[in-house]
NURO-308876 format. One record per residue (C-alpha): x, y, z. Coordinates in pm, 1 decimal. Layout:
// residues N
<<X,Y,Z>>,
...
// end
This chain:
// residues 122
<<1997.9,-1056.5,1755.3>>,
<<1795.9,-1329.5,1937.1>>,
<<1706.0,-1700.8,1794.2>>,
<<1327.4,-1520.2,1751.7>>,
<<1381.7,-1223.9,1534.4>>,
<<1647.1,-1432.9,1301.6>>,
<<1404.1,-1732.6,1248.1>>,
<<1105.0,-1419.8,1156.4>>,
<<1423.8,-1232.5,959.6>>,
<<1487.1,-1583.4,731.3>>,
<<1141.9,-1637.0,672.5>>,
<<1031.4,-1293.6,561.6>>,
<<1312.2,-1307.0,284.1>>,
<<1196.2,-1671.2,220.2>>,
<<841.2,-1555.9,115.3>>,
<<1036.8,-1323.5,-125.9>>,
<<1153.8,-1598.1,-326.5>>,
<<806.6,-1864.6,-327.0>>,
<<595.8,-1802.8,-579.1>>,
<<299.2,-1684.3,-436.8>>,
<<-72.1,-1815.9,-560.8>>,
<<-379.8,-1600.9,-725.6>>,
<<-614.1,-1616.3,-525.1>>,
<<-980.7,-1469.9,-539.9>>,
<<-927.0,-1168.7,-314.0>>,
<<-614.7,-1110.0,-514.4>>,
<<-866.0,-1111.7,-821.8>>,
<<-1133.0,-860.2,-642.8>>,
<<-783.8,-639.7,-578.2>>,
<<-765.0,-621.8,-945.8>>,
<<-1066.2,-551.2,-1072.8>>,
<<-1149.1,-250.1,-847.2>>,
<<-788.3,-104.3,-920.9>>,
<<-904.7,-170.4,-1320.7>>,
<<-1295.2,51.3,-1163.5>>,
<<-1030.8,329.8,-1064.4>>,
<<-759.0,336.3,-1220.7>>,
<<-860.0,525.1,-1574.3>>,
<<-1108.3,747.3,-1348.9>>,
<<-788.8,875.2,-1151.5>>,
<<-537.9,899.7,-1414.0>>,
<<-755.6,1098.2,-1623.5>>,
<<-833.3,1306.9,-1329.3>>,
<<-464.2,1354.6,-1239.0>>,
<<-373.7,1467.1,-1663.2>>,
<<-681.5,1691.8,-1680.6>>,
<<-590.3,1856.0,-1336.8>>,
<<-239.1,1904.9,-1422.5>>,
<<-280.7,2033.6,-1772.8>>,
<<-624.2,2307.5,-1603.7>>,
<<-340.6,2395.5,-1389.9>>,
<<-39.9,2490.6,-1641.6>>,
<<-337.3,2658.8,-1853.0>>,
<<-418.6,2849.3,-1550.1>>,
<<-56.5,2922.3,-1502.0>>,
<<-17.4,3064.6,-1792.6>>,
<<-276.5,3291.5,-1823.4>>,
<<-165.1,3465.5,-1475.2>>,
<<190.1,3460.7,-1624.6>>,
<<73.3,3662.9,-1949.1>>,
<<-120.0,3901.0,-1679.6>>,
<<115.2,3985.2,-1415.6>>,
<<493.5,3964.0,-1599.8>>,
<<608.2,4092.0,-1916.4>>,
<<636.5,3751.1,-2096.1>>,
<<310.1,3788.9,-2336.2>>,
<<520.5,4122.1,-2509.3>>,
<<859.4,3823.1,-2514.9>>,
<<614.4,3580.4,-2699.2>>,
<<444.5,3871.9,-2981.4>>,
<<138.8,3976.6,-2742.9>>,
<<175.6,4401.2,-2692.7>>,
<<-145.0,4382.8,-2410.5>>,
<<-109.9,4066.8,-2185.3>>,
<<-419.8,4141.9,-1987.7>>,
<<-737.4,4014.6,-2190.0>>,
<<-594.6,3732.0,-2310.4>>,
<<-420.4,3592.8,-2027.3>>,
<<-826.7,3659.3,-1846.0>>,
<<-908.2,3484.2,-2111.3>>,
<<-623.1,3167.8,-2064.5>>,
<<-671.6,3191.4,-1659.8>>,
<<-1062.2,3173.0,-1695.7>>,
<<-1001.4,2870.2,-1894.3>>,
<<-799.4,2705.0,-1718.2>>,
<<-976.7,2775.3,-1385.4>>,
<<-1338.1,2575.5,-1565.7>>,
<<-1102.8,2326.5,-1708.7>>,
<<-992.1,2264.5,-1327.3>>,
<<-1380.6,2334.9,-1211.4>>,
<<-1530.7,2035.1,-1383.5>>,
<<-1254.7,1819.8,-1333.5>>,
<<-1435.4,1655.1,-1003.7>>,
<<-1763.4,1648.1,-1187.9>>,
<<-1605.8,1429.9,-1483.7>>,
<<-1418.2,1253.0,-1211.8>>,
<<-1738.2,1149.1,-1002.1>>,
<<-1884.2,1070.5,-1332.6>>,
<<-1645.9,851.3,-1486.2>>,
<<-1569.3,638.1,-1132.7>>,
<<-1972.3,561.6,-1143.7>>,
<<-2009.0,466.6,-1513.4>>,
<<-1749.4,190.6,-1427.0>>,
<<-1839.0,102.5,-1091.7>>,
<<-2162.5,59.7,-1258.9>>,
<<-1984.7,-138.2,-1563.8>>,
<<-1808.3,-377.2,-1318.7>>,
<<-2034.6,-385.8,-1024.5>>,
<<-2224.5,-747.9,-1144.3>>,
<<-1890.4,-888.1,-1109.0>>,
<<-1735.7,-735.5,-787.2>>,
<<-2049.6,-814.8,-619.4>>,
<<-2002.8,-1192.7,-744.2>>,
<<-1675.0,-1277.6,-670.0>>,
<<-1674.6,-1040.1,-334.5>>,
<<-2047.9,-1281.3,-198.8>>,
<<-1808.6,-1621.3,-300.5>>,
<<-1511.4,-1500.7,-77.8>>,
<<-1758.8,-1388.3,197.0>>,
<<-1927.7,-1770.2,143.3>>,
<<-1594.0,-1911.5,175.6>>,
<<-1478.9,-1719.6,492.3>>,
// end
């Protein structure tokens, strides 16, 4: 290992142990996360739940699992449960977009002021 590589490695390790200064850019990144995180969490959770519901409906239709839970003919309930899950999956994206746009409107002033301040300082 040559001297430049060694110095780079030492500097890289040193930076891990020094206290990082909180900048306005860090604050802007945090605001951006604060805007996007609730919409993303909702979309992932709601999408996962809707996929599980749709899959349950498909299982009732395509397998004999309905008979083991006490349903004689799983076709009709399976189709209904599957359609409910499918509808939930379909409305997931519009709900996500609406949530995201409302949060963007809520925090737009703060983000614009902070980003303008950062841009002027450069």
